[in-house]
Wavefront OBJ file of the C-alpha trace (Angstrom):
o trace
v 18.271 -6.902 6.225
v 18.165 -6.406 2.535
v 16.651 -3.517 0.633
v 17.741 -5.237 -2.535
v 14.256 -6.570 -3.287
v 12.514 -3.169 -3.237
v 12.721 -2.548 -6.988
v 11.636 -6.111 -7.764
v 8.648 -5.793 -5.416
v 7.604 -2.463 -6.938
v 7.875 -3.832 -10.484
v 5.797 -6.901 -9.576
v 3.088 -4.779 -7.932
v 2.914 -2.455 -10.946
v 2.745 -5.410 -13.323
v -0.048 -7.082 -11.326
v -2.100 -3.880 -11.177
v -1.560 -3.133 -14.881
v -2.618 -6.635 -15.932
v -5.864 -6.826 -13.951
v -8.929 -6.533 -16.237
v -11.250 -5.169 -13.521
v -8.831 -2.421 -12.523
v -7.944 -1.585 -16.129
v -11.664 -1.273 -16.925
v -11.838 1.476 -14.292
v -8.620 3.416 -14.951
v -7.452 2.259 -18.382
v -3.687 2.560 -18.473
v -3.586 5.240 -15.786
v -1.396 3.302 -13.358
v 1.803 5.191 -12.619
v 5.093 4.870 -10.837
v 5.352 8.670 -10.548
v 2.819 11.482 -10.518
v 1.664 12.165 -14.073
v 2.792 15.423 -15.662
v 0.783 17.654 -17.955
v -2.853 16.723 -18.472
v -3.814 14.426 -15.626
v -6.549 11.790 -15.991
v -9.675 12.217 -13.864
v -8.970 8.868 -12.219
v -5.597 7.227 -11.731
v -3.545 4.938 -9.515
v -0.030 5.756 -8.401
v 2.549 3.708 -6.537
v 3.573 5.706 -3.523
v 6.004 5.738 -0.662
v 7.156 2.740 1.313
v 8.628 2.092 4.732
v 10.906 -0.897 5.120
v 11.996 -2.767 8.226
v 14.424 -5.637 8.697
v 12.702 -9.009 9.006
v 15.421 -11.515 8.245
v 15.773 -14.802 10.052
v 18.426 -17.482 10.364
v 17.836 -18.733 6.837
v 17.544 -15.582 4.701
v 17.830 -11.819 4.679
v 14.343 -10.376 4.615
v 12.325 -7.234 4.958
v 8.826 -5.991 5.639
v 7.727 -3.358 3.136
v 4.765 -1.138 3.919
v 3.827 -0.044 0.435
v 1.320 2.703 -0.337
v -0.824 2.635 -3.470
v -2.901 5.770 -4.020
v -6.110 6.269 -5.964
v -6.822 9.847 -7.106
v -10.175 10.924 -8.509
v -11.584 14.213 -9.764
v -15.171 12.953 -9.317
v -17.444 14.958 -7.025
v -17.879 12.095 -4.560
v -15.861 9.182 -3.271
v -17.779 6.368 -4.995
v -15.512 5.800 -8.021
v -12.392 6.294 -5.876
v -13.642 3.673 -3.414
v -14.571 1.264 -6.196
v -11.103 1.674 -7.664
v -9.427 1.305 -4.267
v -11.443 -1.880 -3.743
v -10.222 -3.207 -7.086
v -6.604 -2.413 -6.120
v -7.063 -4.237 -2.829
v -8.690 -7.230 -4.537
v -5.741 -7.479 -6.924
v -3.011 -7.278 -4.309
v -4.241 -8.988 -1.134
v -2.774 -12.466 -1.027
v -1.257 -12.136 -4.504
v 1.471 -14.594 -5.401
v 3.798 -12.114 -7.077
v 6.933 -13.309 -8.799
v 9.932 -11.103 -8.045
v 13.087 -10.718 -10.133
v 15.030 -11.009 -6.892
v 13.991 -12.887 -3.788
v 10.464 -14.043 -3.144
v 7.259 -12.715 -1.684
v 6.238 -14.458 1.529
v 2.963 -12.572 2.024
v 1.073 -9.489 0.863
v -1.719 -8.168 3.079
v -3.886 -5.089 3.434
v -2.873 -2.927 6.403
v -4.961 0.268 6.248
v -6.572 2.924 4.062
v -7.171 6.639 4.397
v -9.699 8.525 2.251
v -9.685 12.318 2.098
v -10.380 15.375 -0.045
v -7.627 17.629 -1.355
v -7.296 20.985 0.352
v -9.146 22.760 -2.445
v -11.842 20.062 -2.467
v -11.320 19.250 -6.153
v -9.816 15.792 -5.755
v -10.539 12.649 -3.763
v -7.576 10.579 -2.629
v -7.404 7.151 -1.044
v -4.065 5.905 0.255
v -3.981 2.125 0.652
v -1.130 0.633 2.646
v -0.113 -2.980 2.170
v 2.366 -5.049 4.155
v 4.660 -7.175 1.993
v 7.052 -9.639 3.621
v 9.937 -10.609 1.332
v 12.940 -12.894 1.672
v 16.138 -12.595 -0.307
v 17.582 -15.614 -2.013
v 20.529 -13.609 -3.391
l 1 2 3 4 5 6 7 8 9 10 11 12 13 14 15 16 17 18 19 20 21 22 23 24 25 26 27 28 29 30 31 32 33 34 35 36 37 38 39 40 41 42 43 44 45 46 47 48 49 50 51 52 53 54 55 56 57 58 59 60 61 62 63 64 65 66 67 68 69 70 71 72 73 74 75 76 77 78 79 80 81 82 83 84 85 86 87 88 89 90 91 92 93 94 95 96 97 98 99 100 101 102 103 104 105 106 107 108 109 110 111 112 113 114 115 116 117 118 119 120 121 122 123 124 125 126 127 128 129 130 131 132 133 134 135 136 137
């Protein structure tokens, strides 16, 4: 197994999301690697946690990353959050990302969970994607 491609995968996902015109038209530049501090936009995307499992074979060290991308919205309903989550999914599913280390074998949608915050002020959709990577290092 190799966890060595995790940073390269995260950087490639962030770059792909940040460069997509449809997603940028919804959230502007509000695509983060960490929760924003201070004044928070009403709608933003944040790269979240990941779980990684060994998936190497006889030819290369590899891993399966289950990556979470979260959409957070302060809108009263879920519509804009779901539209944004759909745009995130459209950008990532099947994307041919170029990694600084290793290569992406596949990137697929796994699941989503939509919910309200405890105080009811925010809407949150967690999208989980399965990325299979191989290490050429």
